[in-house]
Phi, psi and omega in degrees: 000322182296310177311317175299322176303307178304314182300322182291324181291317180296321177293320176295327177292318181299310185298317181300315181295317180300319182296326185256021173302127175292129179283139178237135176239127180271149181212154172226156174237153192282328187256161176303153191296331183295334190290145180303321181295321178291324176299326178297309180302318180292330178289325173296315181295320174298320177298314174298322184286337175284305185296328192254015178308127177084348180244307178212140177224142175260131182246106181281122184265355181123195183248221187285353173284339185266308171227137183304145187297328180282340185265350187294313180308320179288328179291324176285325174302317183281351182085005174300323175223151184277327187222147179217133176254116190202156171291145175297338184293343182279350175230035185294337177302319181282327194212077179299345181296345179298340179295342171301320182283319176310305184275359184297145166245020174248167175264173178298323182302312180294320179281341170288320184289325185267002178097356186295313183294326175299317179294321179294328178291316181297323179290318173306311183298320175289321185263336184232003177062038171227150174273129177271102186274322181188154180256100183269153169060038174282171180086358178258122182257183184255152167233159163270130183243129188233153175283321183245165182300123184294153180263130173251141175282186187298332179270357177095008181276145182298134170248115184256005179300129181097338180288133173266089190271118174287135179233166169205183185296343183298303195237016178295323182297323176292310183303316184272317189283331184255303186286336177071041185263151168269108188262155176241110180287130181213138175291159179305323182292351185246001184287322186297316180293330181291317177298310181301322181265001174081020175288329170226152176234015178201153176207158160271145177199155176294168180292350183236149170104349178303320182289317176303323178277355182060025179287336179298347171300331181242341180262123186244354180231140173246127187260126171252153007280164171281164185221163172060189183212152175296146183236038183280121185226171176240118179242150185236138173309129187289325174298320179293315184296324177285344181275338186290159173289157175303325176294322177295314179303321180299310178300308179306309182292319178297318182295314180302313180295318178292326183288332177304311183286324186285317182298316175298317181291318187288317184291331172305317178292318179301322182299310182301322180289318176298315182299320178295317179295317180297311179299325180291332179271001177112355174308127180257152183246127175250119189246119167295144178242159167054228181297332178297310178296319180295317181297326181289317180287320181299313178298324178300316185287306186293327178292329178282325177293321175298320181299315183293315180292323177298317181290325173298318181296334181280346188272151180306328183278347179074184188253024189296332186272355191304302180304320179291323177297318182299315182299318190274338184245003184214132177239000000 
């Protein structure tokens, strides 16, 4: 009888322990740890680990040194790692709808409220088998940065002929289709040496991070107006997401939504500080005016929308969400 009682107690203890087992999520980030955007993601991780103590914890495995930045989205789809913080542009072939975020002039807070992020999440789940947890660090746009003073034509339009312009999947449609630029595609980690060796002498980049990356050692001009938006998001393997306890999922989602708002507000202040520091060090600003500025911004948006619509139309799901995405992510 005593043995049956002890056995029952042990069995109950095992079941109770299993029921309250802490969920662990492995994660990687696209950019080096020094970059402001990575620091923002690591802040999110810390917030989750505090709020989720005893329930859910995120274990960061590293950045591009752990898994190549362009291989990370496939790694999370395959379950090699559970979570990735990365630009949507790094998996544009699988999900061209990410261009809705690239061209957005709204923040994550606004698109969370109007249903835009819910739709993007549904598309991620359907097309990639991942949960779109949150759009972090929104509200920061891009500029063109050049080594030498940019050339303007008689109408005040930017002339990029002769520029060795670094490109990537975020803005190549704009650079090639409107500006007519010959671009050299390079990952972020190779741009410093390319600038140092004169392989490129201009690049697009966000309003924040030039100092972190030390590209300001070579780039001396910022061209206004800015265009686009960062499309940095956190995605989670869908099978892993569904395996988590309801409490774990609630903590992750609630912290992600809060971080969407907090990161957007924080990075706005960082942008102002970076601009002031760059200008104090001699960075000069060249601003397109009037029709030239309007044409520049219109081309950035419409060339990218055209790319999105064309790629969506080629996919089995078609382009039926195109108009809705524009409505939810652009005003």
